[in-house]
N, C-alpha and C positions, 0 to 999 in steps of 0.2 A: 369061652374066650371069644373076643371079637378082634379083628385085625384091620387096621386102617393104614394103608401104605400111602405115604405122602412123598411125592417126587418133586424135585426142582425141575422147572421147565428147561428146554434146550436153549442153546446159546442164541442170543438175539442178533438179528441182522441189522442192516442200515435203517430199516423202518421199525415197525413195532412187532413184526413177525419173526419167525425163525430164520437164521442164516442157513446156508447149505451145511455148514459144520454142525449146527444145531439139529438139523434133520438127521444127519448121520449119527450123532450121539443118541438121539431118540431111537433110531433103528437098532443100535447096539444095546441100548438099555432094555429093549423088549425081552432079552434073555433073563433079566432080573425079575420080570413080572410073574405073578401067579397065573395059573391056567384059567381061573374063573374069578370074577368079581360080581358081587350082588349089586353094587352101586359104583358109579364113576362120577366124579365131581371135578370141576375145573374152576380156577380163578377166572374172572372175566377178561383178563388180559389175553390178547391175541396169541402171544407166544405160548402161553399155558394151554390154550385150547388146541393150537396146532400140535403141540407135543402129545397131548392125549390122542389126537387123531393119528399121528405117526405111530403111536403105540398100538394102534389098531382099533380104537374105540370111536365109533361115530355117534353113539347115544350116551349123553351125559347131562348132568345138571350143572348149571353155572351158579356159583355161590360167592357173593361179594365178600364173605368172611375170609376168603382165601386170596384176596387181592394183594398186590405188591405194596408193602410198606417198608419204610426204613425204621427198624425196631429200636433205633437209638436217636431218632429224629431231633429232639430238642437239644441234643449234644453233638450234632453232626459236625459242626465246624471244629470243635475241640477234638473229637474222635478222629476226624480226617487228618488234622494237623499232626496229632500224635502218631497216627499210623504212618504218615509220610516220614516223620522224624525217625521212627523205629524200623522202617522198612518192612512193615507188616500189613496185614489186611485190617480194614476198619473194625470188623467184628472182633478180632483179637485185641484191639486197642481198648475196647470197652472194659476189659478187666482191670485196666489201670486208672479208670475214672469211675469212682464208686457210684455217682449219680447215673451215669450212662449204663452201668451194669444193672442197677436197680430197675431202670426203665426197660432194659432188655428183658429182664426176668418177668416184669409185669406184662410186656407185650407177648412174651412166650406163653404166659398163663392164659391170656386172651385167645391166642391162636389154638392152644390146647383145648379150650372150651369149644371152639368150632369143630375140632377133631372129635371131641366127645359127642357133640350133637350129631355128627355123621354116624358114630358108633350106635347111637340110640335107634337109628333107622334100620339097623341090621338085625337079621335073625341070629340066634346063638350059633357060634362058629362061622359067622358071616365075615365077609371080606369086602373092603371098599378100596378104591384107588382114587387118590386126589392128586392133581397137579397144581402146584403153587410156586412159591418163590424162596430163594435163599435168604439168609439172615434171620428171617422170622422162623424158618423151619428149624434152624439150629437152636434158636431161643426156646422153642417148644420142646424139642428133643432132649435138651439138657435137663428138663424136669423129670425125665425117666432115668437119670444117671445118679450114681451115689453122691457125687459132688457136682455142683454147677460149674463145670470146668470144661472149656473147649477141647482140651487135650483128651478128655474121655470119648469124644467123638472122632478123634484123630484129625481135628481141624475142620476147616470149612467143608460143607457138603457141595460137591461139584455139580455142574449141569447134568441133568438126567440121572442124578443119584437120589437116593431116598432114605426114608426112615419108616420102619414098621412100628406103629404104636399098638401095643397089645393091652386090651382092656378086659378086666373081669368085672362086669357090671359097670359102675362109674369109676372104678379104681384102675389107674394106669399101672399095670404090672411090670411092663418091661418095654424097652425099645431095642430095635435091631437095625443096624445100618445095612443099606444095599449100595455098595460101591461098584462102579464100573471097573473092570480090569483095564490096565494100561493098554493103550492101542499098540499093535505090533509095529 
């Protein structure tokens, strides 16, 4: 089995980097991390790289495949409008627009392909840490669920939360969520 932990970056500040709250979340999330990783990978975005560094990793690869994308992009106006009307997050609104949901699935498969590529670099029982972005992370994680339903994940993946993708060879065997405990 190979384990690829993909975490969402910390909260963004006024610029492109992390806010102070984002740094604090990343420090808290360190408790969710494994004790050892064979490989660390970051999205090229500043906030993802900074999150990985706050996690305590100075050496890592940067991979364009983990960059930020809107996984429902062609349907963004429709999704955003519906989310506002329903008082929900845009990701959840995708389930009410079949074309947006199909596009989300396709983008999730593409992201999952990048995760598999990381898995191929690992030894057996190896573990990698990736810092990427929300939206696309849920789209990929849902491919490891019984149904492609956001409720199976318990909703949106928050800042500095993650998903462990477990592979047996090329086959995705399971996913496991890593959620931050609520702040005191």
